[in-house]
C-alpha positions in Angstrom: -1.8 -19.6 -13.0 -2.7 -16.2 -11.0 -0.8 -17.6 -7.9 2.3 -18.4 -9.9 2.2 -14.7 -11.3 1.6 -13.4 -8.1 4.5 -15.6 -6.5 7.0 -14.3 -9.3 6.0 -10.7 -8.8 6.7 -11.1 -5.1 9.8 -12.8 -5.7 11.0 -10.2 -8.1 10.2 -7.5 -5.9 12.3 -9.0 -2.9 15.1 -9.7 -5.3 15.2 -5.8 -6.6 15.0 -4.8 -2.9 17.6 -7.2 -1.7 20.2 -6.7 -4.3 19.7 -2.9 -5.0 21.0 -3.1 -8.4 19.1 -2.0 -11.5 21.3 -3.2 -14.4 19.9 -5.3 -16.9 21.9 -8.2 -15.9 20.7 -8.3 -12.3 17.0 -7.5 -13.3 17.2 -10.4 -16.0 18.6 -12.8 -13.5 15.8 -11.6 -11.0 13.2 -12.3 -13.5 14.4 -15.5 -14.9 14.9 -16.9 -11.3 11.6 -15.7 -10.0 9.6 -17.2 -12.9 11.6 -20.5 -12.5 10.8 -20.6 -8.7 7.3 -19.8 -9.2 6.8 -22.4 -11.8 8.7 -25.0 -9.6 6.4 -24.1 -6.6 3.0 -23.8 -7.9 1.9 -27.3 -7.1 2.7 -26.5 -3.4 0.3 -23.8 -3.5 -2.4 -26.5 -4.0 -1.2 -28.2 -0.8 -1.5 -25.3 1.4 -3.7 -25.8 4.5 -7.1 -24.1 4.0 -7.9 -21.8 6.7 -11.1 -20.4 5.1 -14.2 -21.4 3.4 -12.3 -22.5 0.2 -8.9 -23.8 -1.2 -9.0 -21.0 -3.7 -8.3 -18.4 -0.9 -6.4 -20.3 1.9 -5.9 -17.3 4.2 -9.4 -16.0 3.7 -10.4 -17.3 7.4 -7.2 -16.0 9.0 -8.1 -14.0 12.0 -5.7 -11.0 11.2 -6.3 -9.6 14.7 -5.3 -12.6 16.5 -2.4 -13.0 14.3 -1.2 -9.4 15.2 -1.8 -10.1 19.1 0.2 -13.6 18.8 3.1 -11.7 17.1 3.0 -9.2 20.1 2.9 -12.1 22.7 5.8 -13.8 20.6 7.9 -11.0 20.9 7.4 -10.5 24.3 8.2 -14.0 25.1 11.3 -13.5 23.1 12.4 -10.5 25.3 11.7 -12.4 28.5 13.4 -15.4 27.7 16.5 -13.5 26.4 16.8 -11.9 29.4 16.7 -14.9 31.6 19.1 -16.7 29.4 21.3 -13.5 29.7 21.0 -14.1 33.6 22.1 -17.7 33.4 25.1 -17.1 31.1 26.2 -14.2 33.3 25.7 -15.7 36.7 29.1 -16.8 38.3 27.8 -20.4 38.9 25.7 -20.6 35.1 22.8 -22.2 36.8 22.0 -24.2 33.8 19.6 -27.2 34.5 19.0 -28.9 31.0 15.9 -30.9 30.7 13.5 -32.5 28.1 9.8 -31.5 27.9 7.4 -33.9 26.1 4.1 -32.8 25.3 1.0 -33.1 23.2 -0.6 -30.1 21.2 -3.8 -31.2 19.2 -3.5 -28.8 16.4 -5.6 -29.1 13.2 -2.7 -29.3 10.6 1.1 -29.3 9.8 1.2 -25.6 9.5 0.0 -25.2 13.0 2.6 -27.5 14.4 5.3 -26.0 12.5 4.0 -22.4 13.8 4.3 -23.8 17.4 7.5 -25.6 16.9 9.4 -22.5 15.4 7.7 -20.3 18.1 9.1 -22.3 20.8 12.5 -22.6 19.0 12.5 -18.6 18.5 12.3 -18.0 22.2 16.0 -18.2 23.7 16.5 -21.3 25.9 14.4 -23.4 24.3 14.8 -25.7 21.0 12.0 -27.9 19.5 14.0 -31.3 18.9 11.2 -33.5 17.2 7.8 -33.2 16.3 5.9 -36.5 15.5 2.1 -35.9 14.8 0.8 -34.3 18.0 3.8 -35.2 20.3 6.4 -32.4 20.7 9.9 -32.9 22.4 11.6 -29.6 23.4 15.2 -29.2 25.0 15.0 -26.5 27.9 18.1 -24.7 29.2 16.6 -24.3 32.8 14.1 -25.5 34.7 12.1 -22.3 34.5 12.1 -22.3 30.7 11.0 -26.2 30.8 8.2 -25.0 33.1 7.3 -22.3 30.7 7.0 -24.7 27.9 4.6 -27.1 30.1 2.3 -24.3 31.1 1.5 -24.1 27.1 1.1 -20.4 26.7 2.4 -20.6 23.3 0.4 -23.5 22.6 -2.8 -21.7 23.5 -1.8 -18.8 21.1 -0.8 -20.8 18.2 -4.2 -22.9 18.8 -6.1 -19.6 18.8 -4.5 -18.6 15.6 -6.2 -21.6 13.7 -9.3 -21.2 15.8 -8.5 -24.2 18.0 -8.3 -24.2 21.9 -5.5 -26.1 22.9 -5.7 -27.7 26.6 -2.2 -27.4 28.2 -1.0 -31.0 29.6 1.8 -31.4 32.0 4.8 -32.8 29.9 6.9 -35.8 30.9 10.7 -35.0 31.4 12.7 -37.9 30.6 
């Protein structure tokens, strides 16, 4: 019950901040929608992967220092990849060499796999096409971005977030 209340409060706060309207109609709609979403999603909170020692506090075991370092690394990867894609797009011959990279990443649960898939997709020049259990299929714009996916830097960082060490494996390029 406390999770539903906290969810409703967080949603309503977001509603107020994003709408910027403080009249009764907007506030009433915000309260109603926030409560409806909190009630509709309350069972999903029980499905959250447990990082810590108990399901009551699933984020108790998150290593926030690692998470902040990961965000810095991800931001750096995005900047580097964006500059590489800009070079390719602005180059007169557009040296595009699309490739598919397939690899395994042994991550403990779906949230870890989702984090890795989204991290890869966030970096310009790569898109995660498919994730099936531990198998990932990624489209890369150039050989350099394919090589970066194969090296597994983000895989290791995501694995470290969830206290797992992921061993990079050379991916197959169909």
